[in-house]
N, C-alpha and C positions, 0 to 999 in steps of 0.2 A: 244172291241178288248181292248187287254192291251198292249201297247209298250214299253219296259222298255228300257231307255240308262241307259249308261253303262259308268262315266267317269271317271274313274281310268287309271293309267299307267300302263302300262302291262311290264314284268320282263327284255325285252331287251328293254326298254327304258328308264329303271332306269339304267341298264347297261351301255348303249350307254352313258348317260349320264356323270355314276363316272369315264368310260374310256374316255372323253372328261376333266372332269377337272383333272385327273391323268397327260393327258398328257400336260393341262396347265401348273400344278404344277414344271413339270418335268425340262418344257424350264423355265419357273420364277425364282424358288430357286436359280440354275447357278447361272443368270443373277443378281439379289440381291444379293448372297455371294461375286462377284464381285465387285461392288458397293461400300457395304460395306467394304471391300478390300483395296479400290482405296482412301474410304473418312475415315479410318484409318493411311494411309501414306501420307495423305496431312498433318491432324489435327499435325500429328508425325513431317513431317517436318515444318512444323510450331512453332513448341517447341523447334527441333533444331535449328533453325534460331535467336530464341527469348534467348536462351543458349547461341548461337555465338557471338550473339551480343552484349547478358552483359558483356560475358567475354572479349571481345574487348573493352568495358570499361572500364573494371575491367586492365585491362592493360596498358592502358591507362591513365587511374589516378594513378596505383601505379605504375605502370615499373617492375612489377613481368611479368612473365611469366608463370607462372601455377597459377591454384586457383582451388577449391573445391568446384561441382556443388554446395555444400548446402550453399556457399557462397553468392551464386547469387537466390537462391529457398526458395522464405523464405515468408511472412507476411510482412516483412519491407518494409514501400513505396521505396524504392531505388532497394527493390528485383522481379524477377520475381516471376506469379505464373504461375508454372508447373502443369497442371492434366494431367494424365495420362489417356490415351483413349482406350488402348488393352494391358493393363498389360504392360509395357511396362521399361522399365531400361534406366536412360542414363548414360552418361561417368561420372561417381564421381570425375575424377580429370581430369580437361580440360586444355592444353598446346598449346601454340601461337603455330599458322602455323599445326596444326595438325586437322581432321576431331571433330568436334564431333560425337558420336554415338550413335544412339537408339536401345536397341539389346530386344529380346524377345515377338516383335510385334507378338499377337494371339502367343505366344510360338511358331512363328519360322521364322519370319523376320528379316531383321537385315535392316538400311537407318543409312544412315552419311550426313553429311552436311559439307561441308568449305565455308568459305567467297570469 
């Protein structure tokens, strides 16, 4: 007697696995995008906080009420190093008692920070 065992998956079993993987991906991708967005917002807010602190220090040292962002950001040891995280742009001119603004975060969001 010759008994043959079949160890292959059926088409139905493979389709069920594909559907389950698709459902898991459909739930995970939006959650990942939300976490990524929150992470970018926190990094940008930290950059804004650093810019605001540098501007406040500049105002105290010079007595001026406005400063160009380019005077605060750079490689000089007294300047801040700001790395963009989502192609955002920061206020070019900072004025005392006004919020620092980052716009175009991931092409769509704007965040402001004030002390």
